[in-house]
PDB file with one MODEL, atoms N, CA, C and O in Angstrom:
MODEL        1
ATOM      1  N   MET A   1     -44.010-114.343   3.438  1.00  0.00           N
ATOM      2  CA  MET A   1     -45.097-113.875   4.475  1.00  0.00           C
ATOM      3  C   MET A   1     -46.125-114.474   2.867  1.00  0.00           C
ATOM      4  O   MET A   1     -47.127-115.082   3.242  1.00  0.00           O
ATOM      5  N   PHE A   2     -46.036-114.403   1.533  1.00  0.00           N
ATOM      6  CA  PHE A   2     -47.378-114.460   0.673  1.00  0.00           C
ATOM      7  C   PHE A   2     -47.420-116.346   1.282  1.00  0.00           C
ATOM      8  O   PHE A   2     -48.603-116.687   1.283  1.00  0.00           O
ATOM      9  N   ARG A   3     -46.624-117.366   1.687  1.00  0.00           N
ATOM     10  CA  ARG A   3     -46.805-118.705   1.493  1.00  0.00           C
ATOM     11  C   ARG A   3     -47.139-119.128   3.035  1.00  0.00           C
ATOM     12  O   ARG A   3     -47.724-120.172   3.327  1.00  0.00           O
ATOM     13  N   SER A   4     -46.737-118.283   3.856  1.00  0.00           N
ATOM     14  CA  SER A   4     -47.664-118.160   5.312  1.00  0.00           C
ATOM     15  C   SER A   4     -48.744-117.784   5.521  1.00  0.00           C
ATOM     16  O   SER A   4     -49.147-117.829   6.683  1.00  0.00           O
ATOM     17  N   GLY A   5     -49.630-117.261   4.438  1.00  0.00           N
ATOM     18  CA  GLY A   5     -50.578-116.633   4.561  1.00  0.00           C
ATOM     19  C   GLY A   5     -50.415-115.036   5.418  1.00  0.00           C
ATOM     20  O   GLY A   5     -51.548-114.598   5.619  1.00  0.00           O
ATOM     21  N   VAL A   6     -49.686-114.400   5.779  1.00  0.00           N
ATOM     22  CA  VAL A   6     -50.061-113.463   6.352  1.00  0.00           C
ATOM     23  C   VAL A   6     -49.820-112.572   6.143  1.00  0.00           C
ATOM     24  O   VAL A   6     -49.483-111.880   7.103  1.00  0.00           O
ATOM     25  N   TYR A   7     -49.813-112.063   5.036  1.00  0.00           N
ATOM     26  CA  TYR A   7     -49.947-110.487   3.959  1.00  0.00           C
ATOM     27  C   TYR A   7     -51.430-110.226   4.567  1.00  0.00           C
ATOM     28  O   TYR A   7     -52.217-111.113   4.896  1.00  0.00           O
ATOM     29  N   LEU A   8     -51.699-108.507   4.668  1.00  0.00           N
ATOM     30  CA  LEU A   8     -52.087-107.799   4.673  1.00  0.00           C
ATOM     31  C   LEU A   8     -53.679-107.717   4.231  1.00  0.00           C
ATOM     32  O   LEU A   8     -54.806-107.512   4.683  1.00  0.00           O
ATOM     33  N   GLU A   9     -53.023-107.994   3.139  1.00  0.00           N
ATOM     34  CA  GLU A   9     -54.364-108.053   2.085  1.00  0.00           C
ATOM     35  C   GLU A   9     -54.172-109.623   1.226  1.00  0.00           C
ATOM     36  O   GLU A   9     -53.180-110.281   0.915  1.00  0.00           O
ATOM     37  N   THR A  10     -55.168-109.754   1.101  1.00  0.00           N
ATOM     38  CA  THR A  10     -55.677-111.097   0.695  1.00  0.00           C
ATOM     39  C   THR A  10     -55.542-111.401  -1.253  1.00  0.00           C
ATOM     40  O   THR A  10     -56.421-111.345  -2.113  1.00  0.00           O
ATOM     41  N   PRO A  11     -54.326-111.659  -1.342  1.00  0.00           N
ATOM     42  CA  PRO A  11     -53.826-111.258  -3.120  1.00  0.00           C
ATOM     43  C   PRO A  11     -55.136-112.533  -4.022  1.00  0.00           C
ATOM     44  O   PRO A  11     -55.542-113.647  -3.693  1.00  0.00           O
ATOM     45  N   ASN A  12     -55.425-111.636  -5.219  1.00  0.00           N
ATOM     46  CA  ASN A  12     -56.126-112.245  -5.950  1.00  0.00           C
ATOM     47  C   ASN A  12     -55.609-113.137  -7.097  1.00  0.00           C
ATOM     48  O   ASN A  12     -54.821-112.643  -7.903  1.00  0.00           O
ATOM     49  N   LEU A  13     -56.040-114.543  -7.232  1.00  0.00           N
ATOM     50  CA  LEU A  13     -54.956-115.477  -8.007  1.00  0.00           C
ATOM     51  C   LEU A  13     -55.284-115.800  -9.170  1.00  0.00           C
ATOM     52  O   LEU A  13     -56.337-116.423  -9.312  1.00  0.00           O
ATOM     53  N   PRO A  14     -54.513-115.482 -10.274  1.00  0.00           N
ATOM     54  CA  PRO A  14     -53.160-115.843  -9.854  1.00  0.00           C
ATOM     55  C   PRO A  14     -52.612-114.231  -9.595  1.00  0.00           C
ATOM     56  O   PRO A  14     -52.960-113.161 -10.093  1.00  0.00           O
ATOM     57  N   ALA A  15     -51.568-114.605  -8.550  1.00  0.00           N
ATOM     58  CA  ALA A  15     -50.854-113.741  -8.298  1.00  0.00           C
ATOM     59  C   ALA A  15     -49.229-114.282  -8.265  1.00  0.00           C
ATOM     60  O   ALA A  15     -48.758-115.419  -8.260  1.00  0.00           O
ATOM     61  N   THR A  16     -48.482-112.675  -8.241  1.00  0.00           N
ATOM     62  CA  THR A  16     -47.096-113.193  -8.023  1.00  0.00           C
ATOM     63  C   THR A  16     -46.655-112.322  -6.409  1.00  0.00           C
ATOM     64  O   THR A  16     -46.948-111.267  -5.846  1.00  0.00           O
ATOM     65  N   ASN A  17     -45.941-113.317  -6.205  1.00  0.00           N
ATOM     66  CA  ASN A  17     -45.320-112.615  -4.996  1.00  0.00           C
ATOM     67  C   ASN A  17     -44.217-111.562  -5.317  1.00  0.00           C
ATOM     68  O   ASN A  17     -43.853-111.414  -6.484  1.00  0.00           O
ATOM     69  N   GLY A  18     -43.624-110.754  -4.204  1.00  0.00           N
ATOM     70  CA  GLY A  18     -42.643-109.794  -4.773  1.00  0.00           C
ATOM     71  C   GLY A  18     -42.660-108.332  -3.628  1.00  0.00           C
ATOM     72  O   GLY A  18     -42.043-107.332  -3.995  1.00  0.00           O
ATOM     73  N   TYR A  19     -43.351-108.317  -2.353  1.00  0.00           N
ATOM     74  CA  TYR A  19     -43.911-106.910  -2.130  1.00  0.00           C
ATOM     75  C   TYR A  19     -42.593-106.868  -0.547  1.00  0.00           C
ATOM     76  O   TYR A  19     -42.700-106.034   0.352  1.00  0.00           O
ATOM     77  N   GLU A  20     -41.651-107.787  -0.579  1.00  0.00           N
ATOM     78  CA  GLU A  20     -40.609-107.964   0.106  1.00  0.00           C
ATOM     79  C   GLU A  20     -39.469-107.809  -0.665  1.00  0.00           C
ATOM     80  O   GLU A  20     -39.433-108.395  -1.747  1.00  0.00           O
ATOM     81  N   ALA A  21     -38.563-107.152  -0.324  1.00  0.00           N
ATOM     82  CA  ALA A  21     -36.840-107.787  -0.885  1.00  0.00           C
ATOM     83  C   ALA A  21     -35.280-107.760  -0.158  1.00  0.00           C
ATOM     84  O   ALA A  21     -35.170-106.591   0.212  1.00  0.00           O
ATOM     85  N   SER A  22     -34.423-108.258   0.102  1.00  0.00           N
ATOM     86  CA  SER A  22     -33.914-108.429   1.050  1.00  0.00           C
ATOM     87  C   SER A  22     -32.425-108.849   0.417  1.00  0.00           C
ATOM     88  O   SER A  22     -32.188-109.825  -0.295  1.00  0.00           O
ATOM     89  N   ALA A  23     -31.486-107.823   0.887  1.00  0.00           N
ATOM     90  CA  ALA A  23     -29.776-108.278   0.604  1.00  0.00           C
ATOM     91  C   ALA A  23     -28.983-107.623   1.455  1.00  0.00           C
ATOM     92  O   ALA A  23     -29.369-106.725   2.204  1.00  0.00           O
ATOM     93  N   THR A  24     -27.379-108.219   1.337  1.00  0.00           N
ATOM     94  CA  THR A  24     -26.370-107.640   2.143  1.00  0.00           C
ATOM     95  C   THR A  24     -25.839-106.929   1.442  1.00  0.00           C
ATOM     96  O   THR A  24     -25.827-107.104   0.223  1.00  0.00           O
ATOM     97  N   VAL A  25     -25.163-105.771   2.142  1.00  0.00           N
ATOM     98  CA  VAL A  25     -24.411-104.107   1.911  1.00  0.00           C
ATOM     99  C   VAL A  25     -23.211-104.949   0.762  1.00  0.00           C
ATOM    100  O   VAL A  25     -22.363-105.697   1.248  1.00  0.00           O
ATOM    101  N   GLN A  26     -23.272-104.738  -0.594  1.00  0.00           N
ATOM    102  CA  GLN A  26     -21.350-105.171  -0.575  1.00  0.00           C
ATOM    103  C   GLN A  26     -20.521-104.299  -1.232  1.00  0.00           C
ATOM    104  O   GLN A  26     -19.414-104.603  -1.677  1.00  0.00           O
ATOM    105  N   GLU A  27     -21.021-103.259  -1.298  1.00  0.00           N
ATOM    106  CA  GLU A  27     -19.948-101.985  -1.563  1.00  0.00           C
ATOM    107  C   GLU A  27     -21.468-100.609  -1.335  1.00  0.00           C
ATOM    108  O   GLU A  27     -22.673-100.412  -1.493  1.00  0.00           O
ATOM    109  N   LEU A  28     -19.680 -99.798  -0.681  1.00  0.00           N
ATOM    110  CA  LEU A  28     -20.815 -98.767  -0.513  1.00  0.00           C
ATOM    111  C   LEU A  28     -19.690 -97.262  -1.435  1.00  0.00           C
ATOM    112  O   LEU A  28     -18.477 -97.228  -1.646  1.00  0.00           O
ATOM    113  N   GLY A  29     -20.549 -96.459  -1.694  1.00  0.00           N
ATOM    114  CA  GLY A  29     -19.986 -95.024  -2.485  1.00  0.00           C
ATOM    115  C   GLY A  29     -18.963 -94.865  -1.793  1.00  0.00           C
ATOM    116  O   GLY A  29     -18.404 -95.456  -0.869  1.00  0.00           O
ATOM    117  N   PRO A  30     -18.697 -93.286  -2.850  1.00  0.00           N
ATOM    118  CA  PRO A  30     -17.721 -92.854  -1.778  1.00  0.00           C
ATOM    119  C   PRO A  30     -18.502 -91.288  -1.432  1.00  0.00           C
ATOM    120  O   PRO A  30     -19.083 -90.613  -2.282  1.00  0.00           O
ATOM    121  N   GLY A  31     -18.370 -90.985  -0.212  1.00  0.00           N
ATOM    122  CA  GLY A  31     -19.250 -89.518   0.318  1.00  0.00           C
ATOM    123  C   GLY A  31     -20.596 -90.506   0.970  1.00  0.00           C
ATOM    124  O   GLY A  31     -21.504 -89.696   1.157  1.00  0.00           O
ATOM    125  N   VAL A  32     -20.955 -91.555   1.280  1.00  0.00           N
ATOM    126  CA  VAL A  32     -22.407 -92.079   1.871  1.00  0.00           C
ATOM    127  C   VAL A  32     -21.825 -92.169   3.569  1.00  0.00           C
ATOM    128  O   VAL A  32     -20.791 -92.470   4.164  1.00  0.00           O
ATOM    129  N   SER A  33     -22.980 -91.779   3.824  1.00  0.00           N
ATOM    130  CA  SER A  33     -23.092 -91.838   5.322  1.00  0.00           C
ATOM    131  C   SER A  33     -24.053 -91.412   5.859  1.00  0.00           C
ATOM    132  O   SER A  33     -24.864 -91.065   5.000  1.00  0.00           O
ATOM    133  N   GLY A  34     -24.453 -91.227   6.964  1.00  0.00           N
ATOM    134  CA  GLY A  34     -25.993 -91.123   7.804  1.00  0.00           C
ATOM    135  C   GLY A  34     -27.067 -92.232   7.764  1.00  0.00           C
ATOM    136  O   GLY A  34     -28.255 -92.078   8.049  1.00  0.00           O
ATOM    137  N   PHE A  35     -26.283 -93.725   7.244  1.00  0.00           N
ATOM    138  CA  PHE A  35     -27.330 -94.527   7.307  1.00  0.00           C
ATOM    139  C   PHE A  35     -26.747 -95.488   8.687  1.00  0.00           C
ATOM    140  O   PHE A  35     -25.576 -95.640   9.037  1.00  0.00           O
ATOM    141  N   ALA A  36     -28.087 -96.099   9.356  1.00  0.00           N
ATOM    142  CA  ALA A  36     -27.511 -97.291   9.471  1.00  0.00           C
ATOM    143  C   ALA A  36     -26.727 -98.868   8.932  1.00  0.00           C
ATOM    144  O   ALA A  36     -26.122 -99.781   9.493  1.00  0.00           O
ATOM    145  N   CYS A  37     -27.065 -98.608   7.822  1.00  0.00           N
ATOM    146  CA  CYS A  37     -26.045 -99.993   7.123  1.00  0.00           C
ATOM    147  C   CYS A  37     -25.075 -99.317   6.429  1.00  0.00           C
ATOM    148  O   CYS A  37     -25.237 -99.292   5.209  1.00  0.00           O
ATOM    149  N   GLU A  38     -24.077 -98.743   6.890  1.00  0.00           N
ATOM    150  CA  GLU A  38     -22.508 -98.179   6.844  1.00  0.00           C
ATOM    151  C   GLU A  38     -21.833 -98.647   6.789  1.00  0.00           C
ATOM    152  O   GLU A  38     -20.672 -98.257   6.916  1.00  0.00           O
ATOM    153  N   SER A  39     -22.347-100.145   6.488  1.00  0.00           N
ATOM    154  CA  SER A  39     -20.764-101.488   6.555  1.00  0.00           C
ATOM    155  C   SER A  39     -21.624-102.194   5.640  1.00  0.00           C
ATOM    156  O   SER A  39     -22.786-102.431   5.308  1.00  0.00           O
ATOM    157  N   VAL A  40     -19.815-102.493   5.314  1.00  0.00           N
ATOM    158  CA  VAL A  40     -20.195-104.384   3.913  1.00  0.00           C
ATOM    159  C   VAL A  40     -20.761-105.100   4.680  1.00  0.00           C
ATOM    160  O   VAL A  40     -20.533-104.877   5.869  1.00  0.00           O
ATOM    161  N   GLY A  41     -21.592-106.089   4.380  1.00  0.00           N
ATOM    162  CA  GLY A  41     -21.569-107.456   5.078  1.00  0.00           C
ATOM    163  C   GLY A  41     -23.516-107.328   5.693  1.00  0.00           C
ATOM    164  O   GLY A  41     -24.332-108.243   5.584  1.00  0.00           O
ATOM    165  N   TYR A  42     -23.761-106.089   6.235  1.00  0.00           N
ATOM    166  CA  TYR A  42     -24.849-105.179   6.648  1.00  0.00           C
ATOM    167  C   TYR A  42     -25.865-106.090   6.095  1.00  0.00           C
ATOM    168  O   TYR A  42     -25.381-106.762   5.184  1.00  0.00           O
ATOM    169  N   PRO A  43     -27.508-106.432   6.401  1.00  0.00           N
ATOM    170  CA  PRO A  43     -28.284-107.154   5.860  1.00  0.00           C
ATOM    171  C   PRO A  43     -29.605-106.080   6.151  1.00  0.00           C
ATOM    172  O   PRO A  43     -29.829-105.650   7.282  1.00  0.00           O
ATOM    173  N   VAL A  44     -30.760-105.580   4.495  1.00  0.00           N
ATOM    174  CA  VAL A  44     -31.301-104.953   4.312  1.00  0.00           C
ATOM    175  C   VAL A  44     -32.189-105.264   3.849  1.00  0.00           C
ATOM    176  O   VAL A  44     -32.133-106.184   3.034  1.00  0.00           O
ATOM    177  N   ARG A  45     -33.099-104.802   4.077  1.00  0.00           N
ATOM    178  CA  ARG A  45     -34.476-105.687   3.211  1.00  0.00           C
ATOM    179  C   ARG A  45     -35.281-104.228   3.007  1.00  0.00           C
ATOM    180  O   ARG A  45     -34.891-103.149   3.453  1.00  0.00           O
ATOM    181  N   ALA A  46     -36.500-104.458   2.223  1.00  0.00           N
ATOM    182  CA  ALA A  46     -37.585-103.065   1.488  1.00  0.00           C
ATOM    183  C   ALA A  46     -38.860-104.005   0.922  1.00  0.00           C
ATOM    184  O   ALA A  46     -39.072-105.007   0.239  1.00  0.00           O
ATOM    185  N   SER A  47     -39.999-102.310   2.181  1.00  0.00           N
ATOM    186  CA  SER A  47     -41.113-103.581   1.792  1.00  0.00           C
ATOM    187  C   SER A  47     -41.367-102.490   0.378  1.00  0.00           C
ATOM    188  O   SER A  47     -40.614-101.535   0.182  1.00  0.00           O
ATOM    189  N   THR A  48     -42.421-102.784  -0.441  1.00  0.00           N
ATOM    190  CA  THR A  48     -42.384-102.326  -2.161  1.00  0.00           C
ATOM    191  C   THR A  48     -44.043-101.809  -1.355  1.00  0.00           C
ATOM    192  O   THR A  48     -44.665-101.302  -2.288  1.00  0.00           O
ATOM    193  N   ARG A  49     -44.623-101.768  -0.524  1.00  0.00           N
ATOM    194  CA  ARG A  49     -45.675-101.880  -0.686  1.00  0.00           C
ATOM    195  C   ARG A  49     -46.241-100.454   0.839  1.00  0.00           C
ATOM    196  O   ARG A  49     -47.430-100.216   1.050  1.00  0.00           O
TER     197      ARG A  49
ENDMDL
END
Protein backbone atom coordinates (compact mmCIF):
# COMPACT_ATOMS: atom_id res chain seq x y z
CA MET A 1 0.00 0.00 0.00
CA PHE A 2 2.83 2.36 0.85
CA ARG A 3 4.53 1.95 -2.52
CA SER A 4 1.20 2.07 -4.37
CA GLY A 5 0.32 5.40 -2.77
CA VAL A 6 -3.00 4.23 -1.35
CA TYR A 7 -2.43 4.92 2.36
CA LEU A 8 -5.19 7.00 3.90
CA GLU A 9 -2.57 9.29 5.40
CA THR A 10 0.33 10.80 3.48
CA PRO A 11 3.47 9.75 5.35
CA ASN A 12 6.08 12.33 6.21
CA LEU A 13 9.32 11.31 4.55
CA PRO A 14 11.56 9.72 5.50
CA ALA A 15 8.92 7.24 6.60
CA THR A 16 8.84 3.59 7.49
CA ASN A 17 6.16 1.33 6.17
CA GLY A 18 4.66 -1.26 8.46
CA TYR A 19 0.98 -0.58 9.09
CA GLU A 20 0.09 -4.07 7.87
CA ALA A 21 1.20 -7.58 8.69
CA SER A 22 0.37 -10.96 7.21
CA ALA A 23 1.19 -14.53 8.12
CA THR A 24 0.03 -18.11 7.95
CA VAL A 25 -1.22 -20.03 11.00
CA GLN A 26 1.46 -22.59 11.84
CA GLU A 27 0.00 -24.14 14.97
CA LEU A 28 -2.82 -23.70 17.48
CA GLY A 29 -2.52 -23.78 21.23
CA PRO A 30 -4.62 -26.11 23.37
CA GLY A 31 -8.20 -24.94 23.83
CA VAL A 32 -8.19 -22.42 20.98
CA SER A 33 -11.69 -22.02 19.58
CA GLY A 34 -14.08 -19.37 18.36
CA PHE A 35 -11.83 -17.95 15.66
CA ALA A 36 -12.28 -18.13 11.90
CA CYS A 37 -8.67 -19.29 11.52
CA GLU A 38 -8.98 -22.55 13.44
CA SER A 39 -6.86 -24.49 10.97
CA VAL A 40 -3.15 -24.71 10.26
CA GLY A 41 -2.24 -23.06 6.97
CA TYR A 42 -4.96 -20.40 7.20
CA PRO A 43 -3.74 -16.99 5.94
CA VAL A 44 -4.21 -14.12 8.39
CA ARG A 45 -3.62 -10.38 8.23
CA ALA A 46 -3.62 -7.45 10.64
CA SER A 47 -3.63 -3.68 10.53
CA THR A 48 -1.78 -1.85 13.28
CA ARG A 49 -3.63 1.44 12.92
